[in-house]
C-alpha angles and dihedrals in degrees: 000000000000091000091049091049093048094048092047090052089052091046094052096041094050090044088057090048090051090050092050092048089049089050090054092050092048091052097041092115098040110114112241095012114145116208117245132220132193114228106219116203134181115254120240110286123235124235109231127164094348095311139088115241124194120248100200137261137307140189107265100183142333099236130197112221098229142139115207092205090057091052091050090049090050091050092052093045091048092051092048095048095048091045093056093039092053092045092048095050092054096039091053089056091053092044092052091047097050099036097048103134093201103038102021129115096254091056091050091050091049093050091049093053092043089056089046089058087059088062090046088056094046112014094174093057112108092193090055089049090049091054090051091049092049092050090048090054090047091051092049089047091050091054089051093046094052090046090049093050090050089050090052090050091050090051091052091048091050089052090050091048091053092048093047092049090053092049091048089054091048091050091048090053091048092049091050090053091049089049089055092051093045095047091047096049116111114241120353121001115273106257094216092054090050089052092049090051092049090051089053090049091050091050089048088053089056088060103037140359109265139188121205134199123189118221129214092257091056096256119131124225115211125205132185135190112006094344104307111158116245098164127016113178109303093345124090132191127214127244108212129193114207136162112279107250089219096047122026089197093062135067127233120207119210133181109224122203112175107314098339124090125192123197107233099162093121092046099057120102139163133030127054092308093053090050092053092049091047095049091051092052099038104034118010102044093046088049091053092049097045090047090052093042092054090047090051091049093051094044097046099044093041093047093048093053096038090056089059092061140077126239131213090268090062089249125133112256119267131201109308095194133026113296108254089214103046111142094250094049092046089053093046091060091071125071116189116210114253086226094063116122096191128075102228115148118204140178136184128234119198109224103173120015090193090068096049117114134195091259131114118213138214124211115198131178106226124172093345096309132091117240121195117206131192102226094205091069104003090241118156108245100181143351121203143152121261114264114269094220129020139254092055138138137224116198119215093196098176091057096043101243144092127223112224116205100202105174146332128031135266127231126222110284095028114135138194130191119215116209097180099172107010100100106030091096084064093045102045114107138158112259097184107093104182133040090238090065093065105111099220098150134069112253091228133055131198126213130180121212117259088227094062111125101187130080094246118131140173106254099175142014108194121190116198105163130019094180092079122108090253089070102030106041095077112018111226093021139079110240100236115006105211140211123211109207125182116228130221091259109083114251092016129113142167135219121225133192108234098184094123095030089254114104113248113187115243098171131347138196096032109174135195102074110144115201121234096020134082113277125190099218102194091047088054090049090054128200132034093010094056088063097056091108095247140063134217117211118199126182135174125054113301118193132219111292096020110141133204118188123204117195144150112294096232115175090006093150093148095054115106100177097117098038088053090055089047089053091053090060090076089074099030114116097236098145139057094037092309095311102103141045122216097273094043092051091050090043089059093060090046089052092045093050090046092051092047091048093049092046090050090051092052091047091046092053092048091047090049090055092048091048091051091050093047091049092048091051091050091047091050088058105031104019123106116253106201094201090053092046091050090053090048090049091056091045094052091042090056091047089049091051091047091053089050088051090052088055089052091050091048090051091051092049092049091048091050091054091051093048092050093062098045 
């Protein structure tokens, strides 16, 4: 009977080995499958007649060929690759949008200023003015289009974030259930369940960077972010994507355990989700803000100069583009958190576009004081007490803006986000509706008397403010028109009011004129003439009795003084603290996005190589080799057949014993 028992043990054990080998072969093409091996071990021998005799073989364990370190390496490589791949895909869209040489912003700016030069060359030409107006509208439209496409991209990303968060939660639930099955299994953990769990973990790594920790019962705890629990044993938490209470265009990610939810948006890294969050912070939001900042720079500088000119209707120039500080736009720069319990209403006034940055800000009332943070680096910009009485203002001079407290009061914990530049690319529009309204001329003209005998001449007429009484008291006239007449005493002159055509002395005996150099005449005359809103510069060597008349430039269609100054704005360093013009400032974001895109591509390629190597290493250990399995199949088949032969021999021996006693 011992021979029978031994041979049957061999028969059953090798049959199990054949079944396991067949299982390996059947799953050779299943992703994430780890080959299995049966550990065969000799059964406990029996002591007979002073010796130990073997009792056969048994299945010791069905073992999964697996290295935990290789799985951890694969998880990390998977998270890195998908992070850079996701970032790169989105960054390339932004790069293509901003750097488009035909339809980009820089090309639109260049075409606008090229058309403006046509008006410089022929300020009286209505067709030239129409071309300029059309190119201005095209430029404003291009700003809006780029902004709109970035908004669409953000919407798509938000949808992806929501979808990924839902899938992460579903995977967490699945992993928790597998943990429960694995921990509750008798004996060693089922290899196929372990493989299923590892596949879920690998898929989770594609979506988000994870850390795992195996427990004594075989269950696997999963953590995301900076150690936030996603799965603990058989319990799973939920990752939820909701609208950010401080920015309805952004998503907030919270880990929910029971009834408590913790915002972990800033803690999440890796995987497709980490890539999407990074590209929004590092590429898309700076692109929004630079786009808006350039639009603000163009609008503000152009409006300021345009309002110092005169149009073909003999009217002082108005705002050419949308006012950057209209009441509605000032209010739109502030987003109050939906979690606020107070009723404070705020707005933002831009004071100096050259000091604006690409940052958004957050104002929070903490411990009775307001704290202002730069969200690009979380640095504290200012701390101040709430205004005692509203309305009130707080100027943030170093950042180029003022906070307006319009009404109401905030409670501790209330927060406001300031998006000072983000949306002006959407808001900019052309306010001039007809070519005649382009203020190409200077509103004043200077004439020197034909009877002058000296070499004095007017070298510059500079207008600095057309809101003064001199320009507004009598529309279409300078109030008063003035005459500058040089007196008999060298270096001395007088100012006369020429309203009626008869000289009326305003001030006489003004000294300080220096021949043969530029002299600002109204500055020499002093108050109140130096506050007229314009300046007359005379050089050369005027003689006694020489006259220079300054009057309103009515019907000055051929004058291009103001349009020339408007043209010079293209190359004026009005942004980046006086270090960049419009195109340079926009070029920097193009360069920054290009650098980020190129860096992401390099990192993606490197991560792809590392992922391939990690996967190959895991496959070399855990993957099914069909040649090896075929050899094993033959080996176990032969062992099975040999055990069957032993049974046959045992039967013959037993039959011989029976026959011998008959």
